[in-house]
C-alpha positions, 0 to 999 in steps of 0.5 A: 524495528521501532515500533514509536517511529512508525506511529509517528508516520502513520500519524502524520498529516503525510500519510493520508496523503500517502495512503491516496497515492497507494489508493490511486496507484492500486487502481491503475495497477487493476487496470494494467492487468486487465489491459495486459496479455503480458504474463510479466507484467500480470506478475509484476502488477500482482506484486506492486498489488499485494505491496500496496495493501501490505503498507495500507495495512501498516497503521492498522496492524500498528494501532491494534498492536498498541490499542 
């Protein structure tokens, strides 16, 4: 993967909007887990939360790698 392409993405103004979306999605996911008793639904929500965390960390990882 070309890091320059990713840097262009994470430094664009649209990234802030995407981060806000992911943070809201994480909050909804937490609520979903808290209100669910279905193991499959909880596992799905945990995976969704973990993926959002990974995506949110991309910017930090790229900046640390290049900085």
